[in-house]
N, C-alpha and C positions, 0 to 999 in steps of 0.2 A: 455671499448670501448663503445662509444655512438651508440645506435641503430639508423640506418638511417630510416627516416620517409619521405615518399613522400607527403609533404603537398600540393603540386600542386599550381597552380595559379588560380585566379578568375579575373574577369574584374576589372580594376583599380577603376571604380566607383561603384563597387559592394556594395549593401546594407549590413548593419551589419548582417541581418538575413541570407544572402547568405554565408557570411564568417562563421557564427556559424554553418550553415548546413554542410559546408565542414569539419569543425572540428569534428562534431558529426559523419559524415560519416567515418572519420578515426578511431573513437572509435568503431563503429559497425564493421568495417573491421579488428579490433584488431591490428591496427598499433599503436594506442595510447592505453595505458593501465591504469588501476586505479593507482593513485599516481604519474603518470608521470609528470615531470616538463616540461612545454612548453619552447621553446626558448625565449630569451628576445624579448620584443615587437618590437624593431627596426629590429632585425634580422628576426623575423617571418613575419612582414609586408613586408619586402623586398622579402622574399622567396615566399610569396603568391601574391606579386604584388599589394598590397592594401595600402591605407593610414593608418597611425598609429591611427588616430582618429576613423576610421571605425572599425579597429581591436579591439581597446580598448572597443568600444561600444559592439562589439560582445562578448568579454570576460566577460563584465559586465552582459550581458544577460545570458551567460552560468553559471555565478556565481549565479544569481537569481534562476536558474533552479536546482541548486545543482550539476551541472556537473563540475564546476571549482571553485577554491578558489584562490583569488588574495591576496597574502601576501605582505604587505608593505615592500619594500626593499629586497624581496627575490624572486619575480617573481610570475608566475601563475602556479598552479598545478591542475591536475585533482583530484577530490575527490575519495573516495573509490567506488563511483558509486553504492552504495547499493540501491536496489529497494525502500526501505522505504524512503530514503532521496530524491530520484528522484521523488517520487510520492507525496511529500508534497504539491507542488503547486496545485495539483489536488483537494486537500481538499477545497481550496477556491472556485474552480469551482463548486464542489458538494454543498457547502453551499449556493451558489447563483443561481444554475440552477436546475430546476425541471427535465430537460432532463438528467443532470448528475446523479441525484438521481435515476431516473428510470434505467439508465444503470448500476449503482452500484448494485441495487437489482437484475437485470438480471444476472450480474456476480456472485453474491453471491448464487443465486438459482441454478446456474450451478455447483458451486464448493462445497458448504457446505453440501448439502444432501449426496453427495458421501463421503465426509470426515466423516460424522456421521455414515454412513454404515460401512466404514472401521474401525472406532473406535470401533463399536460394535463387530466386528470380532476379534480385536486385543488387546483390553484393558485388563489390568491385574487387580487383586483385589485391589491393593493399589491405582491405578489411578482411578478405578471406585468409590472407597470411596471418593477420593478427588473431583471428578466430582459431586457426589451426594451432598457433603457438600456445594460446590459452588452453585449448583442449589437451594438448600434449603435456602441459604442466600439471594436469590433474593427477596423474599417477604419482608424481613426485611429492604430492602433498598428503598422501594417504595416511601417514603416521600422525599428522597434525590436524585434528578435526576442525579447529577454528580456521586455519589457513585454507583447508579444503572448502569450507563453507564460503569464504570470500572469493575463492577461485570459481566456485559454482555460480555465485551471484554475478561475477564479472562476465562469465561466459554467456549467461542468459541475457545480460545487458548488451553484450556485443551483438547477439542475434537480433535483439529488438532494434538496435541502432541500424543494423544492416537492412532490416525490413523497411526502413524509411517511411514509417507511418506514425506520425507524431501522437495521434490519439491512442493507438494501441500501445505505443512505447510508454506513454504516460500511465496507461492502465497497468502495464506490467510493473512499472516502477512502484506503483501503489501496492500491488499484490506482493512484490518483493519486500517492501517495508513491513507489510503484515506478516510475511513468512519467515522473517529472520528467526523468530522464536521457534517456529516449526522446523526450520533448517538445522538449528542447533540440536533439536530433539532427534531428528532423523540422522544427523551427522555423527551422533555418538555411536552409531552402529557401524562397525568396521566393514561388514558385508555390504552395507548400503553404499559406503564410500567406494569400495572396490568396483561394484557394479556400475555406479554412476560415472566413475572415471572411464570405463570402457564405453558407456553410453555417450559420454561427451565426445569421444574421438569419432564415433560413428555419426553423430549429429553434425559435427563440424565438417567431416569429410563429405557428407551428402550436400551440405550447403555450399561448400567450396566448389564442388563439382557441378553446381547448378541444378541438382536433381530435386525439384520441389516436392514431388510425391514421397521420395525416400526420406527427405528431411522431415516432412510432416509425420511420417510413420515412425521414424527413429525418435523424434521428440515424444510422441505419444507412448512408445514403448518405455522410454526412460521414465516418464512420469508414472506409468503403471507399475514399473519395477520398484520405484521408491515407495509408492503407496502400498503395494502388496507387502513389502518388507516391514513396513511400519504398522499397518493395520492387521496384518495376518490374513 
């Protein structure tokens, strides 16, 4: 049985962004779900009371945002709506905008020190050894900015995993996806890589020692060091 969905109507001359906003509202209201197939364009345009050309443009915009997938000959489907996928366009904003970079650091400083403290309280011996190995590898990657960036992402991911909080870990994954562009930007600076390598060792040591407060403080210092070097 097909699930009834109240697509509603918008003004006939509605702009594509208004149509897209209505479809996004249906997603946030849980009337449309990940993977759902939208009605055929002609039917959906009639239901919403808009022109097919405006609807098609709205669907293309949603596809660019990672919300929808237009399959040739098979219609339009919602994607899995995974946060990492939906946040990809933000990477471009972060790479171009100093304001976006500042907001990313603000978000990371709110989330990651707490994750480091939780990791110190919950990490087991095997995970602590893996984290220390990762941190000790940081200085070895100083000459290769790309390799250093992936080592940095791995280390922060290990900390999130050790914190054993699925929601916070998912949030960090999303922030990390957003931050790849900014990490490339900051990683071009040799002094940032050198300071970060030392910071990584201090963070890992505090977590492995089970010192939650020092882990929190070390992570915050690390983020502030990078932010200061980049923003001046």
